[in-house]
C-alpha positions in Angstrom: 0.0 0.0 0.0 2.2 2.8 -1.3 -0.4 5.5 -0.6 -0.5 4.6 3.2 3.2 4.5 3.4 3.6 8.0 1.9 0.7 9.6 3.8 1.7 10.0 7.5 -1.8 11.0 8.6 -3.4 7.9 7.2 -0.7 5.6 8.5 -1.0 7.2 12.0 -4.7 6.7 12.0 -4.3 3.1 11.1 -1.7 2.5 13.8 -4.0 4.1 16.4 -6.9 2.0 15.3 -4.7 -1.2 15.4 -3.7 -0.3 19.0 -7.3 0.3 20.0 -8.4 -3.0 18.5 -5.6 -4.9 20.3 -6.5 -3.3 23.6 -10.1 -4.1 23.1 -9.3 -7.7 22.2 -7.1 -8.1 25.3 -9.9 -6.7 27.5 -12.5 -9.1 26.0 -10.1 -12.1 26.5 -9.5 -11.2 30.1 -13.3 -10.9 30.8 -14.0 -14.1 29.0 -11.5 -16.0 31.1 -13.4 -15.2 34.3 -16.7 -16.5 32.9 -17.7 -20.1 33.6 -17.5 -22.7 30.8 -20.0 -25.5 30.1 -23.7 -25.9 29.9 -26.3 -25.7 32.6 -29.0 -28.4 32.5 -32.0 -29.1 34.6 -32.0 -32.8 35.5 -35.0 -34.6 36.7 -35.1 -37.8 38.8 -38.0 -40.0 40.0 -37.9 -41.7 43.3 -40.8 -43.5 44.9 -43.6 -41.8 42.8 -42.0 -38.3 43.4 -40.2 -36.2 40.8 -37.2 -34.1 41.8 -35.4 -31.6 39.7 -32.0 -30.0 40.2 -29.5 -28.1 38.1 -26.1 -29.4 37.0 -23.2 -27.7 35.2 -21.6 -29.9 32.6 -18.1 -29.0 31.4 -14.9 -30.7 30.1 -11.8 -30.8 32.3 -9.1 -32.1 30.0 -10.2 -35.6 28.9 -12.9 -35.9 31.5 -16.5 -34.6 31.5 -17.5 -33.2 34.8 -21.1 -32.8 36.1 -21.2 -30.4 39.0 -24.3 -29.8 41.1 -25.6 -26.2 41.2 -28.0 -25.0 43.8 -31.3 -23.5 42.7 -30.2 -20.1 44.2 -27.1 -19.9 42.0 -28.7 -21.2 38.8 -30.2 -17.9 37.5 -26.9 -16.1 38.1 -24.9 -18.8 36.4 -27.4 -18.8 33.4 -26.7 -15.1 32.9 -23.0 -15.6 33.0 -23.1 -18.5 30.6 -25.2 -16.3 28.1 -22.6 -13.5 28.4 -19.9 -16.1 27.5 -21.7 -17.1 24.4 -22.0 -13.5 23.2 
């Protein structure tokens, strides 16, 4: 791009934009690292003619798949965080 190399104003604007994009990307990666991974599922069990339901977070830890119990109080908060991670 010979025009950009010759014009200092345009090359300066492009450098500033590149710097801004890299800072934005670093911030997004940092915030994404704090969000939980996995999928939240409502599991249902039947025991002696009664039906019970509970939430479980399913995620991968290396080669293993982990199912972690989540209390019903924490489930809505965790759902919002998981949706943020998908965005």
